[in-house]
FIPALO-968021 format. One record per residue (C-alpha): residue number from 1; x, y, z negated. Coordinates in Angstrom, 1 decimal, padded with zeros to 4 digits. Each point is the difference from the previous one (the first is absolute). Example, Ala and Ser with C-alpha at 12.3 -4.5 7.8 and 13.67 -1.06 7.14 Angstrom:
<milos>
milo i: 1	X: 012.3	Y: -004.5	Z: -007.8;
milo i: 2	X: 001.4	Y: 003.4	Z: 000.7;
</milos>
This chain:
<milos>
milo i: 1	X: 000.0	Y: 000.0	Z: 000.0;
milo i: 2	X: 002.8	Y: 002.4	Z: 000.9;
milo i: 3	X: -001.3	Y: 003.6	Z: -000.3;
milo i: 4	X: 001.2	Y: 003.4	Z: -000.8;
milo i: 5	X: 000.3	Y: 000.2	Z: -003.9;
milo i: 6	X: -002.3	Y: 003.0	Z: 000.1;
milo i: 7	X: -002.9	Y: -001.7	Z: 001.8;
milo i: 8	X: -003.4	Y: 000.5	Z: -001.6;
milo i: 9	X: -003.1	Y: -002.2	Z: 000.2;
milo i: 10	X: -003.4	Y: 000.9	Z: -001.3;
milo i: 11	X: -002.1	Y: -002.9	Z: -001.2;
milo i: 12	X: -003.7	Y: 000.2	Z: -000.8;
milo i: 13	X: -001.2	Y: -002.2	Z: -002.8;
milo i: 14	X: 003.5	Y: -000.7	Z: -001.3;
milo i: 15	X: -000.9	Y: -000.4	Z: -003.7;
milo i: 16	X: -000.9	Y: -003.7	Z: 000.3;
milo i: 17	X: 000.0	Y: -003.1	Z: 002.3;
milo i: 18	X: 001.6	Y: 000.0	Z: 003.4;
milo i: 19	X: 000.6	Y: 003.7	Z: 000.0;
milo i: 20	X: 002.0	Y: -000.1	Z: -003.2;
milo i: 21	X: 002.0	Y: -003.0	Z: 001.1;
milo i: 22	X: 000.9	Y: 001.7	Z: 003.3;
milo i: 23	X: 000.9	Y: 003.1	Z: -001.9;
milo i: 24	X: 002.3	Y: -002.0	Z: -002.3;
milo i: 25	X: 001.7	Y: -001.7	Z: 002.9;
milo i: 26	X: 000.7	Y: 003.2	Z: 001.9;
milo i: 27	X: 001.0	Y: 002.0	Z: -003.1;
milo i: 28	X: 002.5	Y: -002.7	Z: -001.1;
milo i: 29	X: 001.8	Y: 000.1	Z: 003.3;
milo i: 30	X: 001.4	Y: 003.4	Z: -001.1;
milo i: 31	X: -000.8	Y: 001.2	Z: 003.5;
milo i: 32	X: -003.6	Y: 001.2	Z: -000.4;
milo i: 33	X: -001.7	Y: 002.5	Z: -002.2;
milo i: 34	X: -003.6	Y: -001.1	Z: -000.6;
milo i: 35	X: -002.9	Y: 002.4	Z: -000.4;
milo i: 36	X: -002.6	Y: -001.9	Z: -002.0;
milo i: 37	X: -003.3	Y: 001.5	Z: 001.2;
milo i: 38	X: -002.6	Y: -001.1	Z: -002.6;
milo i: 39	X: -003.1	Y: 001.1	Z: -001.8;
milo i: 40	X: 001.2	Y: -000.8	Z: -003.5;
milo i: 41	X: 003.4	Y: 001.7	Z: -000.6;
milo i: 42	X: 000.7	Y: -001.6	Z: -003.4;
milo i: 43	X: -000.8	Y: -003.5	Z: 001.3;
milo i: 44	X: 002.3	Y: 000.6	Z: 002.9;
milo i: 45	X: 002.8	Y: 001.2	Z: -002.3;
milo i: 46	X: -000.3	Y: -002.9	Z: -002.3;
milo i: 47	X: -000.1	Y: -002.4	Z: 002.9;
milo i: 48	X: 003.1	Y: 001.4	Z: 001.5;
milo i: 49	X: 001.9	Y: -000.3	Z: -003.3;
milo i: 50	X: -001.3	Y: -003.5	Z: -000.6;
milo i: 51	X: 001.1	Y: -001.0	Z: 003.5;
milo i: 52	X: 003.6	Y: 001.2	Z: -000.8;
milo i: 53	X: 000.0	Y: 002.7	Z: 002.7;
milo i: 54	X: 002.8	Y: 002.5	Z: -000.6;
milo i: 55	X: -001.3	Y: 003.3	Z: -001.2;
milo i: 56	X: 001.6	Y: 001.9	Z: 002.8;
milo i: 57	X: -001.4	Y: -002.3	Z: 002.6;
milo i: 58	X: -003.7	Y: 001.0	Z: -000.2;
milo i: 59	X: -002.4	Y: 002.9	Z: -000.5;
milo i: 60	X: -003.6	Y: -000.4	Z: -001.1;
milo i: 61	X: -002.5	Y: 002.3	Z: 001.8;
milo i: 62	X: -003.7	Y: 000.1	Z: -000.4;
milo i: 63	X: -002.2	Y: -001.2	Z: 002.9;
milo i: 64	X: -003.6	Y: -001.1	Z: -000.1;
milo i: 65	X: -000.9	Y: -001.3	Z: 003.5;
milo i: 66	X: -003.7	Y: 000.2	Z: -000.7;
milo i: 67	X: 000.3	Y: 003.8	Z: -000.1;
milo i: 68	X: 000.9	Y: 001.8	Z: 003.2;
milo i: 69	X: 000.9	Y: 003.0	Z: -002.1;
milo i: 70	X: 002.4	Y: -002.1	Z: -002.0;
milo i: 71	X: 001.6	Y: -001.3	Z: 003.2;
milo i: 72	X: 000.6	Y: 003.5	Z: 001.2;
milo i: 73	X: 001.4	Y: 001.0	Z: -003.4;
milo i: 74	X: 002.4	Y: -002.9	Z: 000.0;
milo i: 75	X: 001.4	Y: 001.0	Z: 003.4;
milo i: 76	X: 000.3	Y: 003.6	Z: -001.2;
milo i: 77	X: 001.9	Y: -001.1	Z: -003.2;
milo i: 78	X: 002.2	Y: -002.4	Z: 002.0;
milo i: 79	X: 001.1	Y: 002.8	Z: 002.3;
milo i: 80	X: 000.6	Y: 002.4	Z: -002.9;
milo i: 81	X: 002.3	Y: -002.6	Z: -001.5;
milo i: 82	X: 002.4	Y: 000.4	Z: 002.8;
milo i: 83	X: 000.2	Y: -003.7	Z: 000.7;
milo i: 84	X: 000.3	Y: -001.3	Z: 003.6;
milo i: 85	X: -002.2	Y: -002.9	Z: 001.0;
milo i: 86	X: 001.5	Y: -003.0	Z: 001.8;
milo i: 87	X: -002.7	Y: -002.6	Z: -000.5;
milo i: 88	X: -003.7	Y: 000.0	Z: -001.1;
milo i: 89	X: -001.5	Y: -003.2	Z: -001.4;
milo i: 90	X: -003.8	Y: 000.0	Z: -000.2;
milo i: 91	X: -000.5	Y: -002.8	Z: -002.5;
milo i: 92	X: -002.8	Y: 001.0	Z: -002.4;
milo i: 93	X: -003.5	Y: -001.6	Z: 000.3;
milo i: 94	X: -003.1	Y: -000.6	Z: -002.1;
milo i: 95	X: -002.2	Y: -003.0	Z: 000.2;
milo i: 96	X: -003.3	Y: -000.2	Z: -001.9;
milo i: 97	X: -001.7	Y: -003.2	Z: 001.1;
milo i: 98	X: -002.7	Y: -000.1	Z: -002.8;
milo i: 99	X: -001.6	Y: 003.4	Z: 000.6;
milo i: 100	X: -003.7	Y: 000.0	Z: 000.6;
milo i: 101	X: -000.1	Y: 003.7	Z: 001.1;
milo i: 102	X: 002.7	Y: 002.0	Z: 001.6;
milo i: 103	X: 002.3	Y: 002.3	Z: -002.0;
milo i: 104	X: 000.8	Y: 003.3	Z: 001.7;
milo i: 105	X: 003.1	Y: 002.2	Z: 000.1;
milo i: 106	X: -000.1	Y: 003.6	Z: -001.0;
milo i: 107	X: -000.4	Y: 000.7	Z: 003.8;
milo i: 108	X: -003.2	Y: -002.1	Z: 000.1;
milo i: 109	X: 001.5	Y: -003.0	Z: 001.8;
milo i: 110	X: -000.3	Y: -003.7	Z: -000.9;
milo i: 111	X: 003.0	Y: -000.5	Z: -002.4;
milo i: 112	X: 001.9	Y: -002.9	Z: 001.5;
milo i: 113	X: 000.0	Y: 001.5	Z: 003.5;
milo i: 114	X: 000.7	Y: 003.4	Z: -001.4;
milo i: 115	X: 003.1	Y: -001.3	Z: -001.8;
milo i: 116	X: 001.3	Y: -002.7	Z: 002.3;
milo i: 117	X: -000.6	Y: 001.7	Z: 003.3;
milo i: 118	X: -000.9	Y: 003.7	Z: -000.1;
milo i: 119	X: 002.4	Y: 001.0	Z: -002.7;
milo i: 120	X: 002.9	Y: -001.8	Z: 001.8;
milo i: 121	X: -001.2	Y: 001.3	Z: 003.3;
milo i: 122	X: 000.3	Y: 003.6	Z: -001.2;
milo i: 123	X: 003.3	Y: -000.7	Z: -001.7;
milo i: 124	X: 001.5	Y: -001.5	Z: 003.1;
milo i: 125	X: -001.1	Y: 002.9	Z: 002.1;
milo i: 126	X: 001.4	Y: 002.6	Z: -002.4;
milo i: 127	X: 003.4	Y: -001.7	Z: -000.5;
milo i: 128	X: 000.7	Y: -000.6	Z: 003.7;
milo i: 129	X: 001.7	Y: 003.4	Z: -000.1;
milo i: 130	X: 002.2	Y: -001.0	Z: -002.9;
milo i: 131	X: 001.0	Y: -003.4	Z: 001.6;
milo i: 132	X: 000.8	Y: 001.8	Z: 003.3;
milo i: 133	X: 002.5	Y: 002.1	Z: -001.8;
milo i: 134	X: 001.8	Y: -003.0	Z: -001.5;
milo i: 135	X: 003.7	Y: -000.2	Z: 000.7;
milo i: 136	X: 000.0	Y: -003.9	Z: 000.1;
milo i: 137	X: 000.0	Y: -001.7	Z: 003.4;
milo i: 138	X: -003.2	Y: -002.0	Z: -000.7;
milo i: 139	X: -002.5	Y: 001.8	Z: -002.3;
milo i: 140	X: -002.9	Y: -002.4	Z: -000.7;
milo i: 141	X: -003.7	Y: 000.1	Z: -000.9;
milo i: 142	X: -001.2	Y: -003.4	Z: -001.3;
milo i: 143	X: -003.6	Y: -000.8	Z: -000.8;
milo i: 144	X: -000.7	Y: -003.2	Z: -002.1;
milo i: 145	X: -002.4	Y: -002.3	Z: 001.8;
milo i: 146	X: -001.9	Y: -003.2	Z: -001.0;
milo i: 147	X: -001.0	Y: -003.2	Z: 001.5;
milo i: 148	X: -003.6	Y: 000.9	Z: -000.9;
milo i: 149	X: -000.1	Y: 002.5	Z: 002.9;
milo i: 150	X: -000.1	Y: -002.9	Z: 002.5;
milo i: 151	X: -003.1	Y: -002.2	Z: 000.3;
milo i: 152	X: 002.2	Y: -002.6	Z: 001.8;
milo i: 153	X: 002.1	Y: -000.4	Z: -003.2;
milo i: 154	X: -001.3	Y: -001.9	Z: -003.1;
milo i: 155	X: -000.3	Y: 003.1	Z: -002.2;
milo i: 156	X: -001.9	Y: 001.9	Z: 002.7;
milo i: 157	X: -002.2	Y: -002.9	Z: 001.1;
milo i: 158	X: -001.8	Y: -000.3	Z: -003.3;
milo i: 159	X: -003.2	Y: 002.0	Z: 000.1;
milo i: 160	X: -000.5	Y: 002.9	Z: -000.1;
milo i: 161	X: 002.3	Y: 000.5	Z: 003.0;
milo i: 162	X: 001.6	Y: 003.3	Z: 000.8;
milo i: 163	X: -001.8	Y: 001.9	Z: 002.8;
milo i: 164	X: 000.0	Y: 003.8	Z: 000.6;
milo i: 165	X: -002.8	Y: -000.3	Z: 002.5;
milo i: 166	X: -000.5	Y: 003.2	Z: 002.0;
milo i: 167	X: 001.2	Y: 002.1	Z: -003.0;
milo i: 168	X: -003.5	Y: 001.3	Z: -000.6;
milo i: 169	X: 000.7	Y: 000.7	Z: -003.7;
milo i: 170	X: 003.0	Y: 002.2	Z: 000.9;
milo i: 171	X: -001.9	Y: 001.5	Z: 002.9;
milo i: 172	X: -002.7	Y: 001.2	Z: -002.4;
milo i: 173	X: 002.3	Y: 001.5	Z: -002.5;
milo i: 174	X: 000.6	Y: -003.0	Z: -002.3;
milo i: 175	X: -001.8	Y: 001.6	Z: -003.0;
milo i: 176	X: -003.2	Y: -001.3	Z: -001.7;
milo i: 177	X: -001.9	Y: -001.9	Z: 001.0;
milo i: 178	X: 003.0	Y: -001.4	Z: 002.1;
milo i: 179	X: 002.5	Y: -002.1	Z: -001.9;
milo i: 180	X: 001.2	Y: -002.3	Z: 002.9;
milo i: 181	X: 002.0	Y: 001.0	Z: 003.0;
milo i: 182	X: -002.4	Y: -001.9	Z: 002.3;
milo i: 183	X: -003.0	Y: 001.6	Z: -001.6;
milo i: 184	X: -001.3	Y: -003.2	Z: -001.6;
milo i: 185	X: -001.0	Y: -001.0	Z: -003.5;
milo i: 186	X: 002.7	Y: 000.3	Z: -002.7;
milo i: 187	X: 002.2	Y: -003.1	Z: -000.4;
milo i: 188	X: 003.0	Y: 000.7	Z: -002.2;
milo i: 189	X: 002.2	Y: -002.8	Z: 001.3;
milo i: 190	X: -000.8	Y: 001.0	Z: 003.6;
milo i: 191	X: 000.8	Y: 003.6	Z: -000.8;
milo i: 192	X: 003.5	Y: -001.0	Z: -001.2;
milo i: 193	X: 000.6	Y: -002.2	Z: 003.1;
milo i: 194	X: -001.3	Y: 002.8	Z: 002.3;
milo i: 195	X: 002.4	Y: 002.4	Z: -001.6;
milo i: 196	X: 002.9	Y: -002.3	Z: 000.7;
milo i: 197	X: -001.1	Y: -000.2	Z: 003.7;
milo i: 198	X: 000.2	Y: 003.8	Z: -000.1;
milo i: 199	X: 003.5	Y: -000.2	Z: -001.4;
milo i: 200	X: 001.2	Y: -002.1	Z: 003.0;
milo i: 201	X: -001.8	Y: 002.1	Z: 002.5;
milo i: 202	X: 001.6	Y: 003.1	Z: -001.5;
milo i: 203	X: 003.4	Y: -001.4	Z: 000.2;
milo i: 204	X: -000.5	Y: -001.0	Z: 003.7;
milo i: 205	X: -001.4	Y: 003.4	Z: 000.9;
milo i: 206	X: 002.9	Y: 001.8	Z: -001.9;
milo i: 207	X: 002.4	Y: -002.1	Z: 002.1;
milo i: 208	X: -001.9	Y: 000.8	Z: 003.3;
milo i: 209	X: -000.1	Y: 003.8	Z: -000.8;
milo i: 210	X: 003.3	Y: 000.7	Z: -001.7;
milo i: 211	X: 002.7	Y: -002.7	Z: 000.3;
milo i: 212	X: 001.5	Y: 001.3	Z: 003.3;
milo i: 213	X: -000.3	Y: 003.7	Z: -000.9;
milo i: 214	X: 000.9	Y: -000.2	Z: -003.7;
milo i: 215	X: 002.5	Y: -002.9	Z: -000.1;
milo i: 216	X: -001.8	Y: -001.6	Z: -002.9;
milo i: 217	X: -000.4	Y: -003.7	Z: -000.4;
milo i: 218	X: -003.6	Y: -000.9	Z: -000.9;
milo i: 219	X: -000.9	Y: -003.5	Z: -001.3;
milo i: 220	X: -002.2	Y: -002.1	Z: -002.2;
milo i: 221	X: 000.5	Y: -003.3	Z: -001.8;
milo i: 222	X: -001.6	Y: -002.7	Z: -001.9;
milo i: 223	X: 002.6	Y: -001.2	Z: -002.5;
milo i: 224	X: -002.0	Y: -003.2	Z: -001.0;
milo i: 225	X: -002.7	Y: -000.8	Z: -002.5;
milo i: 226	X: 000.9	Y: 001.7	Z: -003.3;
milo i: 227	X: -002.8	Y: -001.8	Z: -001.9;
milo i: 228	X: 001.2	Y: 001.5	Z: -003.4;
milo i: 229	X: -000.3	Y: 003.5	Z: 001.3;
milo i: 230	X: -001.5	Y: 002.8	Z: -002.1;
milo i: 231	X: -002.2	Y: 000.5	Z: 003.1;
milo i: 232	X: -002.3	Y: -002.7	Z: -001.4;
milo i: 233	X: -000.4	Y: 001.7	Z: -003.4;
milo i: 234	X: -003.7	Y: 000.7	Z: 000.7;
milo i: 235	X: -000.8	Y: -003.6	Z: 000.9;
milo i: 236	X: -001.5	Y: -002.8	Z: -002.1;
milo i: 237	X: 002.3	Y: -001.4	Z: -002.7;
milo i: 238	X: -000.5	Y: -003.5	Z: 001.4;
milo i: 239	X: 001.0	Y: 001.1	Z: 003.5;
milo i: 240	X: 003.2	Y: 001.6	Z: -001.4;
milo i: 241	X: 000.8	Y: -003.3	Z: -001.7;
milo i: 242	X: -000.8	Y: -002.3	Z: 003.0;
milo i: 243	X: 001.1	Y: 002.1	Z: 003.0;
milo i: 244	X: 003.8	Y: -000.2	Z: -000.7;
milo i: 245	X: -000.3	Y: -003.8	Z: -000.6;
milo i: 246	X: -001.9	Y: -000.4	Z: 003.3;
milo i: 247	X: 002.6	Y: 002.0	Z: 001.9;
milo i: 248	X: 002.9	Y: -001.9	Z: -001.6;
milo i: 249	X: -001.2	Y: -003.6	Z: 000.3;
milo i: 250	X: -002.6	Y: 000.0	Z: 002.7;
milo i: 251	X: 000.8	Y: 002.5	Z: 002.7;
milo i: 252	X: 003.7	Y: 000.4	Z: -000.7;
milo i: 253	X: -000.4	Y: 003.7	Z: 000.6;
milo i: 254	X: 000.9	Y: 001.3	Z: -003.4;
milo i: 255	X: 002.7	Y: 002.7	Z: -000.2;
milo i: 256	X: 001.3	Y: 001.6	Z: -003.2;
milo i: 257	X: -000.2	Y: 003.8	Z: -000.5;
milo i: 258	X: 003.8	Y: 000.0	Z: -000.1;
milo i: 259	X: 000.4	Y: -001.8	Z: 003.4;
milo i: 260	X: -002.8	Y: 002.2	Z: 001.6;
milo i: 261	X: 001.8	Y: 003.1	Z: -001.3;
milo i: 262	X: 003.2	Y: -001.1	Z: 001.5;
milo i: 263	X: -001.7	Y: -000.6	Z: 003.4;
milo i: 264	X: -001.6	Y: 003.4	Z: -000.1;
milo i: 265	X: 003.3	Y: 001.7	Z: -000.9;
milo i: 266	X: 001.7	Y: -001.8	Z: 003.0;
milo i: 267	X: -002.7	Y: 001.4	Z: 002.4;
milo i: 268	X: 000.7	Y: 003.5	Z: -001.4;
milo i: 269	X: 003.8	Y: -000.2	Z: 000.1;
milo i: 270	X: 001.5	Y: -002.9	Z: 002.0;
milo i: 271	X: 001.1	Y: 000.6	Z: 003.6;
milo i: 272	X: -001.6	Y: -003.3	Z: 000.9;
milo i: 273	X: -003.5	Y: 001.6	Z: -000.3;
milo i: 274	X: 000.5	Y: 003.0	Z: 002.3;
milo i: 275	X: -002.8	Y: -001.1	Z: 002.4;
milo i: 276	X: -002.6	Y: 002.7	Z: 000.1;
milo i: 277	X: -003.6	Y: -001.1	Z: 000.4;
milo i: 278	X: 000.7	Y: -003.4	Z: -001.5;
milo i: 279	X: -002.1	Y: -001.9	Z: -002.6;
milo i: 280	X: 002.4	Y: -002.2	Z: -002.0;
milo i: 281	X: -000.8	Y: -003.2	Z: -001.7;
milo i: 282	X: 001.8	Y: -002.9	Z: -001.6;
milo i: 283	X: -000.2	Y: -003.8	Z: 000.6;
milo i: 284	X: -001.1	Y: -001.3	Z: -003.3;
milo i: 285	X: -002.9	Y: -001.9	Z: 001.4;
milo i: 286	X: 000.5	Y: 000.1	Z: 003.7;
milo i: 287	X: 003.6	Y: -001.0	Z: 000.3;
milo i: 288	X: 001.0	Y: -001.1	Z: -003.6;
milo i: 289	X: 003.3	Y: 001.8	Z: 000.4;
milo i: 290	X: -000.7	Y: 003.4	Z: -001.6;
milo i: 291	X: 001.4	Y: 001.9	Z: 003.0;
milo i: 292	X: -001.5	Y: 003.2	Z: 001.3;
milo i: 293	X: -001.6	Y: 000.3	Z: 003.4;
milo i: 294	X: -002.2	Y: 002.5	Z: 001.9;
milo i: 295	X: -003.6	Y: -001.1	Z: -000.6;
milo i: 296	X: -002.9	Y: 000.6	Z: 002.3;
milo i: 297	X: -002.6	Y: 002.3	Z: -001.5;
milo i: 298	X: -003.8	Y: -000.6	Z: 000.2;
milo i: 299	X: -001.8	Y: 000.9	Z: 003.2;
milo i: 300	X: -001.6	Y: 003.0	Z: -001.6;
milo i: 301	X: 003.3	Y: 001.2	Z: -001.5;
milo i: 302	X: 001.5	Y: -000.2	Z: 003.5;
milo i: 303	X: -002.8	Y: 002.0	Z: 001.7;
milo i: 304	X: 001.7	Y: 003.2	Z: 001.2;
milo i: 305	X: -003.3	Y: 001.7	Z: 000.8;
milo i: 306	X: -001.2	Y: -000.7	Z: -003.6;
milo i: 307	X: 003.3	Y: 001.2	Z: -001.4;
milo i: 308	X: -000.4	Y: 003.4	Z: 001.9;
milo i: 309	X: -003.6	Y: 000.4	Z: -001.1;
milo i: 310	X: 000.8	Y: -000.9	Z: -003.6;
milo i: 311	X: 002.8	Y: 002.5	Z: 000.0;
milo i: 312	X: -002.3	Y: 002.8	Z: 001.3;
milo i: 313	X: -002.7	Y: -000.8	Z: -002.6;
milo i: 314	X: 002.4	Y: -000.3	Z: -002.8;
milo i: 315	X: 001.5	Y: 003.4	Z: 000.8;
milo i: 316	X: -003.5	Y: 001.5	Z: -000.4;
milo i: 317	X: -000.6	Y: -001.8	Z: -003.3;
milo i: 318	X: 003.3	Y: 001.2	Z: -001.6;
milo i: 319	X: -000.4	Y: 003.5	Z: 001.4;
milo i: 320	X: -000.1	Y: 001.6	Z: 003.4;
milo i: 321	X: 003.6	Y: 001.1	Z: -000.5;
milo i: 322	X: 002.3	Y: -002.6	Z: -001.5;
milo i: 323	X: 002.3	Y: 002.5	Z: -001.7;
milo i: 324	X: 001.1	Y: 000.7	Z: -003.6;
</milos>
């Protein structure tokens, strides 16, 4: 992971799970300074200390992706800090599978889509300017994906399946009564899966629009099934007990948070992952060798027309001008 010692990476949701593990790996190289972009500052600070991250290797900054105002404030504070930006890792996500009614962000949008997609969409747009100014040869923007975005994969094939439809919910403003991107009835698991389809579409549209002109490498990845992830904190207790066992002994797809974090850090920093527009995966189940490869995305996530339309509608939802 040879990089300029002054390289800076901003990681959303770096106070736990994969984000924290990736932050730890990058910080401990001595070649990266990690900006931990998190809602809970004290939690992030304690997590960094517990992970053994050298004090000079990280900075904790407030970011609540469910608030568009907070996203803009984070970017403003980041720029005022005088730091350069050489990589941005969009890792944070919320998953609330047991909800009966939608929760809404302060902007009035369904919370999981607001956090996982719209907040990151705005953040990516605002920080393109910062990445373009990077002095490293390969600035990167990485968005964490998931197998559940793809109906052709086991995680995505289990109903409800992801489907953005004709984007009716976004077309009509995505505020009450709309809580789903396709304009349908609220389904919390589908809302999460749909938001991850949006993440992949956003990455691919970023690549199409800006790779050649900005020189930034855009990519996504699925680092494997981290069945012990804090992402599942809002699930049934029995599910949280059985799911890791199922992934370890039945599917063989289980990956530890430490291993997933290492994989994510490699996509952020290793020269081997400089392919823009790629969706990386690992062969835990498919090849049984643990090696990375470029995975095909779902048909919907590969739809260029839908990517363009999603981009246009997302711009309207985060504000007519995506500026600080």
